[in-house]
C-alpha positions as a LaTeX table, in Angstrom:
\begin{tabular}{lrrr}
\hline
Residue & $x$ (\AA) & $y$ (\AA) & $z$ (\AA) \\
\hline
Met1 & 0.00 & 0.00 & 0.00 \\
Thr2 & 1.31 & 3.46 & $-0.92$ \\
Ile3 & 1.07 & 6.07 & 1.84 \\
Lys4 & $-0.33$ & 9.32 & 0.43 \\
Val5 & 1.46 & 12.21 & 2.16 \\
Ala6 & 0.51 & 15.89 & 2.22 \\
Ile7 & 3.17 & 18.29 & 3.50 \\
Ala8 & 2.62 & 21.66 & 5.17 \\
Gly9 & 5.72 & 23.82 & 4.88 \\
Ala10 & 7.07 & 22.02 & 1.83 \\
Arg11 & 8.74 & 25.18 & 0.47 \\
Gly12 & 10.93 & 25.52 & 3.58 \\
Arg13 & 14.28 & 23.91 & 4.25 \\
Met14 & 12.86 & 21.21 & 6.50 \\
Gly15 & 9.94 & 20.76 & 4.13 \\
Gly16 & 12.30 & 20.21 & 1.22 \\
Thr17 & 14.04 & 17.50 & 3.23 \\
Ala18 & 10.68 & 15.87 & 3.94 \\
Val19 & 9.73 & 15.95 & 0.26 \\
Leu20 & 13.04 & 14.31 & $-0.67$ \\
Ala21 & 12.67 & 11.66 & 2.03 \\
Ala22 & 9.17 & 10.71 & 0.88 \\
Tyr23 & 10.19 & 10.69 & $-2.80$ \\
Glu24 & 13.00 & 8.25 & $-2.04$ \\
Ala25 & 10.70 & 5.92 & $-0.07$ \\
Ala26 & 9.16 & 3.16 & $-2.18$ \\
Asp27 & 6.00 & 3.07 & $-0.04$ \\
Met28 & 5.18 & 6.81 & $-0.10$ \\
Glu29 & 3.87 & 9.45 & $-2.48$ \\
Val30 & 3.74 & 13.21 & $-1.88$ \\
Val31 & 0.30 & 14.08 & $-3.25$ \\
Ala32 & 0.00 & 17.75 & $-2.27$ \\
Ala33 & 1.49 & 20.68 & $-0.36$ \\
Leu34 & $-0.38$ & 22.96 & 2.07 \\
Asp35 & 0.77 & 26.58 & 2.05 \\
Tyr36 & $-0.47$ & 30.04 & 3.00 \\
Lys37 & 0.08 & 31.23 & $-0.59$ \\
His38 & 0.65 & 29.95 & $-4.15$ \\
Gly39 & $-2.66$ & 28.09 & $-4.21$ \\
Gly40 & $-3.29$ & 26.55 & $-7.64$ \\
Gln41 & 0.40 & 26.43 & $-8.49$ \\
Phe42 & 2.93 & 23.60 & $-8.20$ \\
Leu43 & 6.16 & 22.91 & $-6.33$ \\
His44 & 8.98 & 21.29 & $-8.29$ \\
Asn45 & 12.61 & 21.07 & $-7.13$ \\
Glu46 & 11.91 & 23.68 & $-4.42$ \\
Thr47 & 10.60 & 26.14 & $-7.04$ \\
Val48 & 7.01 & 27.25 & $-7.51$ \\
Asn49 & 5.67 & 27.13 & $-11.08$ \\
Asp50 & 2.39 & 26.99 & $-12.99$ \\
Thr51 & 2.65 & 23.65 & $-14.75$ \\
Glu52 & 4.34 & 20.71 & $-12.99$ \\
Gly53 & 5.17 & 19.21 & $-9.64$ \\
Ile54 & 3.33 & 18.88 & $-6.34$ \\
Pro55 & $-0.01$ & 20.76 & $-6.38$ \\
Ile56 & $-0.20$ & 23.54 & $-3.78$ \\
Tyr57 & $-3.35$ & 24.30 & $-1.76$ \\
Thr58 & $-4.16$ & 27.07 & 0.68 \\
Ser59 & $-7.18$ & 25.11 & 1.97 \\
Leu60 & $-6.67$ & 21.78 & 3.73 \\
Thr61 & $-10.31$ & 20.91 & 3.15 \\
Ala62 & $-9.88$ & 21.37 & $-0.60$ \\
Leu63 & $-6.61$ & 19.45 & $-0.55$ \\
Gln64 & $-8.17$ & 16.50 & 1.21 \\
Ala65 & $-11.24$ & 16.47 & $-1.04$ \\
Ala66 & $-9.00$ & 16.29 & $-4.11$ \\
His67 & $-6.36$ & 13.82 & $-2.92$ \\
Gln68 & $-7.60$ & 11.88 & 0.15 \\
Ala69 & $-4.16$ & 11.97 & 1.77 \\
Asp70 & $-3.48$ & 9.45 & 4.52 \\
Ile71 & $-1.34$ & 11.82 & 6.54 \\
Leu72 & $-0.37$ & 15.45 & 6.99 \\
Leu73 & 3.29 & 16.07 & 7.77 \\
Asp74 & 3.58 & 19.58 & 9.20 \\
Val75 & 6.93 & 21.36 & 9.47 \\
Thr76 & 5.65 & 24.93 & 9.69 \\
Asp77 & 5.67 & 27.15 & 12.82 \\
Pro78 & 3.90 & 26.56 & 16.17 \\
Asp79 & 1.03 & 28.98 & 15.47 \\
Ala80 & 0.18 & 27.45 & 12.10 \\
Val81 & 0.87 & 23.84 & 13.01 \\
Phe82 & $-1.74$ & 23.65 & 15.76 \\
Thr83 & $-4.49$ & 24.91 & 13.45 \\
Asn84 & $-3.33$ & 22.67 & 10.60 \\
Ala85 & $-3.07$ & 19.57 & 12.79 \\
Ser86 & $-6.45$ & 20.13 & 14.39 \\
Glu87 & $-8.13$ & 20.49 & 11.00 \\
Ala88 & $-6.29$ & 17.48 & 9.57 \\
Leu89 & $-7.41$ & 15.25 & 12.44 \\
Ser90 & $-10.98$ & 16.50 & 12.03 \\
Leu91 & $-10.79$ & 15.60 & 8.32 \\
Gly92 & $-9.75$ & 12.04 & 9.16 \\
Met93 & $-6.02$ & 12.35 & 8.46 \\
His94 & $-3.18$ & 11.07 & 10.59 \\
Val95 & $-0.72$ & 13.80 & 11.60 \\
Val96 & 3.05 & 14.00 & 12.08 \\
Ile97 & 4.42 & 17.26 & 13.46 \\
Gly98 & 8.07 & 18.23 & 13.15 \\
Thr99 & 7.80 & 21.64 & 14.79 \\
Ser100 & 8.81 & 22.60 & 18.32 \\
Gly101 & 7.21 & 25.28 & 20.48 \\
Leu102 & 3.74 & 23.79 & 21.05 \\
Thr103 & 2.34 & 24.59 & 24.51 \\
Met104 & 1.14 & 21.94 & 26.94 \\
Glu105 & $-2.42$ & 23.11 & 26.31 \\
Met106 & $-1.96$ & 22.60 & 22.58 \\
Leu107 & $-0.51$ & 19.13 & 23.14 \\
Thr108 & $-3.45$ & 18.16 & 25.35 \\
Asp109 & $-5.97$ & 19.45 & 22.81 \\
Leu110 & $-4.30$ & 17.52 & 19.99 \\
Glu111 & $-4.19$ & 14.33 & 22.07 \\
Asn112 & $-7.88$ & 14.62 & 22.88 \\
Leu113 & $-8.79$ & 15.27 & 19.26 \\
Ala114 & $-6.63$ & 12.40 & 17.98 \\
Asn115 & $-8.31$ & 10.03 & 20.43 \\
Glu116 & $-11.75$ & 11.35 & 19.47 \\
Gln117 & $-11.06$ & 10.89 & 15.74 \\
Gln118 & $-9.21$ & 7.59 & 16.30 \\
Lys119 & $-6.21$ & 8.85 & 14.35 \\
Ser120 & $-2.51$ & 9.08 & 15.12 \\
Cys121 & $-0.75$ & 12.29 & 16.04 \\
Ile122 & 3.03 & 11.98 & 16.37 \\
Ile123 & 4.96 & 15.04 & 17.51 \\
Ala124 & 8.73 & 14.95 & 17.02 \\
Pro125 & 10.75 & 17.89 & 18.43 \\
Asn126 & 13.68 & 16.32 & 16.58 \\
Phe127 & 13.58 & 13.81 & 13.71 \\
Ser128 & 17.25 & 12.87 & 14.05 \\
Ile129 & 17.63 & 9.32 & 15.37 \\
Gly130 & 21.03 & 10.25 & 16.83 \\
Ala131 & 19.53 & 13.19 & 18.72 \\
Val132 & 16.75 & 11.01 & 20.11 \\
Leu133 & 19.29 & 8.45 & 21.29 \\
Met134 & 21.29 & 11.24 & 22.96 \\
Met135 & 18.14 & 12.26 & 24.85 \\
Lys136 & 17.49 & 8.69 & 25.96 \\
Phe137 & 21.10 & 8.26 & 27.11 \\
Ala138 & 20.90 & 11.55 & 29.04 \\
Gln139 & 17.79 & 10.37 & 30.86 \\
Gln140 & 19.50 & 7.12 & 31.78 \\
Ala141 & 22.63 & 8.90 & 33.03 \\
Ala142 & 20.60 & 11.43 & 35.04 \\
Arg143 & 19.60 & 8.66 & 37.44 \\
Tyr144 & 23.19 & 8.70 & 38.70 \\
Leu145 & 24.49 & 12.18 & 37.84 \\
Gly146 & 21.83 & 14.70 & 38.79 \\
Asp147 & 23.62 & 18.02 & 38.30 \\
Ile148 & 22.94 & 18.85 & 34.67 \\
Glu149 & 23.30 & 21.68 & 32.18 \\
Ile150 & 22.04 & 21.58 & 28.60 \\
Leu151 & 23.63 & 23.61 & 25.81 \\
Glu152 & 21.67 & 23.75 & 22.58 \\
Met153 & 23.17 & 25.41 & 19.50 \\
His154 & 21.30 & 26.29 & 16.33 \\
His155 & 21.45 & 28.49 & 13.24 \\
Asp156 & 20.61 & 32.15 & 13.71 \\
Arg157 & 17.29 & 31.90 & 11.85 \\
Lys158 & 15.69 & 29.64 & 14.43 \\
Leu159 & 12.77 & 31.42 & 16.10 \\
Asp160 & 12.21 & 29.57 & 19.39 \\
Ala161 & 14.56 & 29.34 & 22.35 \\
Pro162 & 15.20 & 27.02 & 23.98 \\
Ser163 & 14.82 & 24.44 & 21.23 \\
Gly164 & 12.15 & 21.78 & 21.38 \\
Thr165 & 14.89 & 19.17 & 21.67 \\
Ala166 & 16.36 & 20.87 & 24.75 \\
Val167 & 12.94 & 21.20 & 26.34 \\
Lys168 & 12.13 & 17.57 & 25.62 \\
Thr169 & 15.51 & 16.48 & 27.01 \\
Ala170 & 14.83 & 18.40 & 30.23 \\
Glu171 & 11.34 & 16.89 & 30.49 \\
Met172 & 12.73 & 13.37 & 30.11 \\
Ile173 & 15.44 & 14.02 & 32.71 \\
Arg174 & 12.90 & 15.55 & 35.10 \\
Glu175 & 11.10 & 12.19 & 35.20 \\
Val176 & 14.10 & 10.57 & 36.92 \\
Arg177 & 15.91 & 13.50 & 38.61 \\
Ala178 & 15.00 & 14.88 & 42.03 \\
Ala179 & 14.48 & 18.65 & 41.69 \\
His180 & 17.24 & 20.63 & 43.36 \\
Ile181 & 19.20 & 23.86 & 43.00 \\
Gln182 & 22.59 & 23.49 & 41.33 \\
Gly183 & 25.67 & 25.58 & 42.01 \\
His184 & 26.41 & 27.72 & 45.05 \\
Pro185 & 23.31 & 28.39 & 47.18 \\
Glu186 & 24.23 & 32.09 & 47.32 \\
Glu187 & 25.09 & 32.36 & 43.62 \\
Gln188 & 24.71 & 35.89 & 42.20 \\
Glu189 & 23.82 & 36.39 & 38.56 \\
Lys190 & 25.64 & 39.61 & 37.67 \\
Leu191 & 24.09 & 39.77 & 34.19 \\
Lys192 & 20.46 & 38.67 & 33.83 \\
Gly193 & 20.22 & 35.40 & 31.93 \\
Ala194 & 23.87 & 34.46 & 32.46 \\
Arg195 & 22.92 & 31.16 & 34.09 \\
Gly196 & 20.34 & 30.29 & 31.44 \\
Ala197 & 16.78 & 29.04 & 31.74 \\
Asp198 & 15.88 & 27.04 & 34.84 \\
Val199 & 14.02 & 23.72 & 34.88 \\
Glu200 & 13.78 & 22.49 & 38.49 \\
Gly201 & 17.41 & 23.53 & 39.03 \\
Met202 & 18.73 & 22.30 & 35.66 \\
Lys203 & 20.01 & 24.99 & 33.34 \\
Ile204 & 19.40 & 25.34 & 29.60 \\
His205 & 21.57 & 27.64 & 27.46 \\
Ser206 & 20.61 & 28.63 & 23.89 \\
Ile207 & 23.23 & 29.61 & 21.32 \\
Arg208 & 22.31 & 31.08 & 17.91 \\
Leu209 & 25.05 & 31.58 & 15.32 \\
Pro210 & 25.35 & 31.47 & 11.53 \\
Gly211 & 27.15 & 28.35 & 10.41 \\
Leu212 & 25.41 & 26.10 & 12.91 \\
Leu213 & 22.57 & 23.72 & 12.06 \\
Ala214 & 21.38 & 21.71 & 15.10 \\
His215 & 23.65 & 20.69 & 17.98 \\
Gln216 & 23.20 & 19.83 & 21.63 \\
Glu217 & 25.39 & 18.94 & 24.61 \\
Val218 & 24.19 & 17.55 & 27.91 \\
Leu219 & 26.75 & 18.00 & 30.70 \\
Leu220 & 26.28 & 15.76 & 33.75 \\
Gly221 & 28.58 & 16.53 & 36.66 \\
Gly222 & 29.52 & 14.37 & 39.62 \\
Glu223 & 32.19 & 14.40 & 42.31 \\
Gly224 & 35.49 & 14.40 & 40.42 \\
Glu225 & 33.94 & 13.58 & 37.03 \\
Leu226 & 32.01 & 14.97 & 34.08 \\
Leu227 & 29.98 & 13.06 & 31.51 \\
Thr228 & 29.36 & 14.89 & 28.21 \\
Leu229 & 26.78 & 13.68 & 25.70 \\
Arg230 & 26.81 & 15.54 & 22.38 \\
His231 & 24.93 & 15.25 & 19.13 \\
Asp232 & 25.53 & 17.20 & 15.92 \\
Ser233 & 23.39 & 17.44 & 12.79 \\
Phe234 & 25.52 & 18.79 & 9.94 \\
Asp235 & 22.96 & 18.24 & 7.19 \\
Arg236 & 19.17 & 18.09 & 7.15 \\
Lys237 & 19.45 & 14.65 & 5.59 \\
Ser238 & 20.04 & 13.49 & 9.17 \\
Phe239 & 16.30 & 14.02 & 9.73 \\
Met240 & 15.13 & 11.82 & 6.86 \\
Gln241 & 15.19 & 8.47 & 8.66 \\
Gly242 & 13.13 & 9.86 & 11.54 \\
Ile243 & 10.60 & 11.46 & 9.18 \\
Leu244 & 9.96 & 8.15 & 7.44 \\
Leu245 & 9.82 & 6.28 & 10.76 \\
Ala246 & 7.21 & 8.69 & 12.14 \\
Ile247 & 5.04 & 8.54 & 9.01 \\
Arg248 & 5.05 & 4.73 & 8.89 \\
Glu249 & 4.36 & 4.49 & 12.62 \\
Ala250 & 1.48 & 6.96 & 12.38 \\
Val251 & $-0.41$ & 5.13 & 9.64 \\
Ser252 & 0.13 & 1.69 & 11.18 \\
Ser253 & $-1.92$ & 2.31 & 14.34 \\
Gln254 & $-3.94$ & 4.84 & 16.33 \\
Gln255 & $-1.74$ & 6.63 & 18.86 \\
Phe256 & $-0.66$ & 9.98 & 20.29 \\
Val257 & 3.11 & 10.24 & 20.67 \\
Tyr258 & 5.18 & 13.17 & 21.91 \\
Gly259 & 8.81 & 12.39 & 21.09 \\
Leu260 & 10.34 & 9.75 & 18.82 \\
Glu261 & 11.99 & 8.14 & 21.85 \\
Lys262 & 8.59 & 6.57 & 22.53 \\
Ile263 & 8.76 & 4.54 & 19.31 \\
Ile264 & 12.47 & 3.74 & 19.27 \\
Asp265 & 13.45 & 0.64 & 21.23 \\
\hline
\end{tabular}
């Protein structure tokens, strides 16, 4: 059976990677793109034209009526993705989200709607299998080394800080780490923000620089030792395996999943 995939955000850099991944998969077909403009035109080799390629729609209802896609893969921004995903689930589509920045309220609403519609909704703050493994290893190590700082480093066009991967890492660690303040109890922050964001005593630091893509270090300190876990994505092709995994997992059963670590053994 061929999985019919519609992609929201197909003109973007991550969307282009998703299009390429699906094109190279023998069991998938990209049937349409959802966009806020260029309705009635086509996307071919990352260029919009009037004659050939993936048909572009500005209405998800019209897209679904014309193509009956099995799944919507959304790699847009948090504001758009919630509306898109909610509508897709209501139209009977499975959903895979590759965008970070969704609030807990949004996640709860999407879970409830997915259960109501008996469709899958898989949310992946990071599609990189290596990054997901790094997060799982960090959670395991945090059982023994509870003083932790997370450094996430991304390109300077990324909108949200901290990254969804850093937030998800902290959430996973929080499940096994007893909340406590790190550093000197009378520590003084001379410049506001110097110690980073605080998650139950853990610190998260966000770095934005041109030349970077997606990188994260988790530093776990103990008496006389330091464990460093680092992952680097140098090319968006590193996300392709996770994109395909999420799509196949979504159409194979009804489930709500927040984080690829839930479907990686």
